[in-house]
C-alpha positions in Angstrom: 144.1 29.9 148.3 143.5 28.6 144.7 144.4 31.1 142.0 141.1 32.2 140.2 140.7 31.0 136.7 139.4 34.5 135.9 139.8 37.5 138.1 138.4 40.8 136.9 138.8 43.9 139.0 137.8 47.6 138.4 137.3 46.9 134.7 136.1 49.7 132.5 135.5 49.4 128.8 134.5 51.7 125.9 133.2 51.4 122.4 134.5 54.6 120.9 133.2 57.5 123.0 130.6 55.3 124.8 131.6 54.3 128.3 130.0 50.8 128.7 131.6 49.0 131.8 132.1 50.8 135.1 134.3 49.1 137.6 133.2 45.6 137.0 134.6 43.0 139.5 134.2 39.2 138.8 136.1 36.3 140.2 135.7 32.8 138.9 137.3 29.7 140.5 138.6 26.8 138.5 135.8 24.4 137.6 133.0 26.9 138.4 130.1 27.7 136.2 129.2 31.4 136.6 126.3 33.2 134.8 126.0 36.9 134.1 122.4 37.9 134.3 120.8 41.2 133.2 118.5 42.9 130.8 119.6 43.6 127.2 122.1 46.4 127.1 123.3 45.8 130.7 126.9 45.1 129.6 127.1 41.3 129.8 128.3 40.7 126.3 130.6 43.7 126.5 132.2 42.0 129.6 133.0 38.9 127.6 134.3 40.9 124.7 136.4 43.0 127.0 138.0 39.9 128.5 139.0 38.9 124.9 140.3 42.4 124.0 137.5 43.0 121.5 136.2 46.3 122.8 137.8 49.7 122.4 139.8 51.1 125.3 140.0 49.1 128.6 141.2 49.9 132.0 141.5 47.8 135.2 142.7 44.2 135.6 141.8 40.9 133.9 143.8 38.0 135.2 143.6 34.6 133.6 145.1 31.9 135.9 147.1 34.7 137.5 148.4 36.2 134.3 147.5 39.8 133.6 145.8 40.1 130.2 144.5 43.7 130.1 147.3 44.9 127.8 147.4 41.7 125.6 146.2 41.4 122.0 143.2 39.0 121.4 145.3 36.2 119.9 147.6 36.3 122.9 144.6 36.1 125.2 143.4 33.1 123.4 146.7 31.4 124.1 146.1 31.7 127.8 143.5 28.9 127.4 140.3 30.9 126.8 137.6 30.0 124.3 135.0 32.6 123.3 131.7 31.5 121.7 130.0 34.7 120.5 126.3 34.9 119.9 126.6 35.1 116.2 128.5 31.6 116.2 130.7 32.4 113.2 130.2 29.2 111.2 131.9 29.3 107.7 129.1 28.5 105.3 131.3 27.2 102.5 133.0 24.6 104.7 131.6 21.3 105.9 130.9 20.8 109.6 134.1 18.8 110.1 136.2 21.4 108.1 134.7 24.0 110.4 135.6 21.9 113.4 139.2 21.4 112.3 139.8 25.1 111.3 141.1 26.6 114.6 144.6 25.5 115.7 145.3 24.1 119.1 146.1 27.2 121.1 146.0 26.6 124.7 148.5 24.9 127.1 147.1 21.4 127.1 145.7 19.2 124.3 142.1 19.8 123.3 139.4 17.2 122.9 139.9 14.8 120.1 137.4 14.7 117.2 136.3 11.3 118.5 135.5 12.8 121.9 133.7 15.7 120.4 131.6 13.4 118.3 130.8 11.3 121.4 129.5 14.5 123.1 127.7 15.8 119.9 126.5 12.8 117.9 124.5 15.1 115.7 127.7 16.6 114.4 129.2 13.3 113.4 126.0 12.5 111.4 126.3 15.9 109.7 130.1 16.0 109.4 130.0 16.3 105.6 127.1 18.9 105.5 127.9 22.5 104.6 127.7 25.0 107.3 124.6 26.7 105.8 122.8 23.4 105.8 123.1 22.9 109.6 120.2 23.7 111.8 120.6 26.5 114.4 121.1 24.0 117.1 123.7 22.1 115.1 125.6 25.4 114.4 125.6 26.2 118.1 127.0 22.7 118.9 129.7 23.2 116.2 130.6 26.6 117.6 131.2 25.2 121.0 132.9 22.1 119.7 135.5 24.2 117.8 136.6 25.7 121.0 136.9 22.4 122.8 139.2 21.2 120.1 141.6 24.1 120.7 142.5 23.0 124.3 140.7 26.0 126.0 139.7 25.2 129.5 138.0 28.6 130.3 134.9 29.0 128.1 133.0 32.2 127.6 129.6 31.3 126.2 127.2 34.1 124.9 123.5 33.3 124.7 124.1 29.7 123.5 120.5 28.8 124.1 118.9 31.7 122.2 116.3 30.8 119.6 116.8 27.0 119.9 114.2 24.3 120.3 113.7 23.0 123.9 115.2 19.6 123.0 118.4 21.3 121.8 118.6 23.4 124.9 118.3 20.3 127.0 121.3 18.9 125.1 123.3 22.0 125.7 122.5 21.8 129.5 123.8 18.2 129.5 126.9 19.4 127.6 127.7 22.1 130.3 127.2 19.5 133.1 129.6 17.2 131.4 132.2 19.9 130.8 131.9 21.0 134.4 132.5 17.4 135.5 135.7 17.4 133.3 137.0 20.4 135.2 136.2 23.2 132.6 135.5 26.7 133.9 132.5 28.4 132.2 131.2 31.9 132.2 127.8 32.2 130.5 125.8 35.2 129.5 122.2 34.0 129.4 118.7 35.5 128.9 117.1 32.2 129.4 117.0 32.1 133.2 115.4 28.6 133.3 118.3 27.2 131.3 121.0 29.0 133.4 119.6 28.6 136.9 120.1 24.9 137.4 123.6 25.0 135.9 125.4 27.8 137.6 127.3 27.8 140.9 127.2 31.5 141.2 125.4 34.4 139.6 126.4 38.1 138.8 123.6 40.5 137.9 124.5 43.5 135.7 122.7 46.7 135.2 124.0 49.8 133.4 127.5 48.3 133.0 127.9 47.5 136.7 127.6 44.4 138.9 124.6 45.1 141.2 124.1 41.7 142.8 126.3 38.6 143.4 125.0 35.4 145.0 125.6 31.6 145.0 123.2 29.0 143.7 122.2 28.2 147.3 120.8 31.7 147.6 118.8 31.6 144.5 115.3 31.1 146.1 116.0 34.0 148.6 117.0 36.2 145.7 114.1 35.6 143.5 112.2 38.8 144.5 115.3 40.8 143.6 115.7 39.0 140.3 112.0 39.6 139.5 112.5 43.3 140.1 115.8 43.5 138.1 115.1 41.1 135.3 111.4 40.5 135.2 111.9 36.8 135.5 
């Protein structure tokens, strides 16, 4: 059997005294696109942050390509080949788009995408390579946030609400990007509120509620699960 790219079992996580995640179990195979669905406050973003060691206390198991990461510091987890794109994007306003792109070192096992490959995937960024971070549109900032991760060599991507607040044409471009990355063998875990964006892209879905996984199903089961999703998510 193939070793999962990400294997989470009995994960619990806290922010201070607040117990947020309760025995979360998620398994993602290499090359899969998996989406975490749920209402705001369900624990989806906390799950991504817990994988990266960015919450408070954690218990359980988080294995990345078979390596236990639950006790590792965040920078060590990144070296396992994980790239995390948080909702806030984290673009440095005083740097140009290309300076932002070149900022992170190559951390993971293999070489990351070259700048030329990144500009081929995101032609807007090449056009705006000398523009300050503050002068980029929301969509361009989102592209840059993802592009930075691809340059590090990360092959497991954690993407938090990358379509939020963006124009439909930009969202379509991000969908094409995910399709391209999947074809290149990347493994992607997405947190998404935009169900119409996520539904055609994902191989499997996990639905969260109150810090727990309450439903798991494959893309082939999506139609049959729509009544449940309507009840849980209001989609």
